[in-house]
N, C-alpha and C positions, 0 to 999 in steps of 0.2 A: 504493499500500500503506500509506505513512504518513498520508495523508489520511483513508482508511478506520478506520484505528486512533484517530485523534482524534475521528472523529466518533461511535466505538463507545465511546470514553472518555466524551465529552461526553453521549452518550444514557444511558450507565449511571449517571452521576452525577445527570442531571436526573431520570431514572426514580427512583432512592433518595431524592431531596428530596421528589418528589411523593409517594411511599409514606409517608415519614415524616409530611409534613402530613395525609393523610388518617388515619394513625393516631392522630395528635394530635387532630385534628377529631373523630374518633369518640369519644375517651376523653373529651374534654370534653364531647360532648355527652351523656353518661351522667350529668353533673351539673349542667348549665345548659340551658336553652332559649332559642334565639336566633331572634327573628321579625321580618320584616321585612313591613308591610303597607300596600299602596297602594289605590287605587280599581277596580284590576282583577285583583290577586291577592296572594296571601299566601303567604310562603316560611318555611318553619320547620326548623331542624335541632335534633333531639332524639331520645334514646332510638337513638342510632345509626342514625339514618335522615334523609332530606331529605324534607320534605313541600312540594307546592306545590299550591296551591289557587287556581283561576281562578274569578273572579266573572262571573257573566253576567246582562246585564240592560243597561237604559239608563244611560247616563253619570250621570244625576240620581239614580236609584236606587242605583246603586252606592256614589256619594259619600255619600249620606244613610245607608246601610248602615254604611260605615267610620265616618264620624263618630260615629254613635249607638252601633254596638255592637261597634265595635274601637277604641274610646278614640281616634278621629282618625288612626288610622295610624301609619306610622314604625316606628321600631326599638325593640324590647323584649327585655329579658333576664329569665329568672325562673329559680330554682333547681329541679331536678327531684330525683326519687327513684325507683329501681328497687325500692324495699321494697315497694310496694303490689302487686309481682307474685306476692308468694309464693314458696314454696320450690319450686315446681314446675320440674323441668328445662326443660321446653318454654315456661314462661311467662319463665323467667329468660332462656333465650337470645332469645325474641320481645322482651325488655326491652332486651338488648345489641343489638339491631340485626340478627338473623339471622332475622328473619321472612320473611313472602313480601311480594312486591312486588304492588301492586295499584293499579288505577284506579277511580274510583268518579263515579257523577253523582247529585246529590242536588238535589232542587227539584223546581219553584220553592218556595221559601218567601216567606212574606209577612213583611217586617221592617215595621212601621208603614205607610207609603205605598208603601214599595220591594217589587217581587218580584224576588229572585234566585236564581238557579241555581249551585250549585257544582260545579265538575269539580275533583276531587282525584287526585292522583298521589303516589305513595309510592316511594321508592328507597333501599335498604339501602345505607349506604356501603363494605360490603365487597365490592359487585360492581365498582366502578370499581379499588377495590385488587387485585382478583384478576387483572383486566385489566392492570394496570402493572405488577404484581409479577413475573408470569411472565416477560415479555420482559427486564425489569430482570435478574431472576436468570440467565436464559441469557445476557446481556452479561457478567455478573460472570464466569459460569463460562467465557466465551471468553478472558476475559483473565486466568485463574487462573495462569498461568505465563509470565512474560516472560524471556528471555536477554537480560542484561545486555551493555551493549558491551564489546568484547574478548573474546567468548566466541564458539564454534563455535554457528553457529546452527542447525546440524544436531543436535548431542549436548549443546550447553551446556559444553564444557569450556574452561577458562580458557586463552586465548592469549596471555597477558602474556610478552613476551620471545619470541614465536615469529616467525621471520623468514623461514622456508621456504616459506610459501603454503599449507601443506596442514595440516589438524588431525593431531596425532600419535594421538588417540583413536580417531577414525573415518575418517580418510583423505579427507576431503571438501577441495575447494579452498576455499580463504578468499576 
């Protein structure tokens, strides 16, 4: 019993920390775009979504493409604004990351001598948050009431000074 309570407590706090990190990541992605580019993929966090674009082609073509058209790859951080989406409710929700999830395949494109196909995946950050927040909230709900030591485990009555071995409130054995 005690081990299960400890595991539950640890999972509850780990879930809480992960939820806070996802919300902080989502909030920061509304103001800045973080991108990492290699010769095989580009990963971007912006507008409340995670974008993954895979590059297909020969290794030489991919390296040429990244060197010439993606400033050599690596990390980049840029400021973004959701103001360009206007005042429409649907556009603002989409800008905040509540749009649809989609996959796309574009190409092949010719970049100089390089021939590249791009496979794109877009995942909104609210989806992993939803999958983590539900069990975390359930674990918090399970731990909502703890009976402190020295109290009856059945009714919660304070048993300080009781030597009879029974609870005077509910009559259960201690």
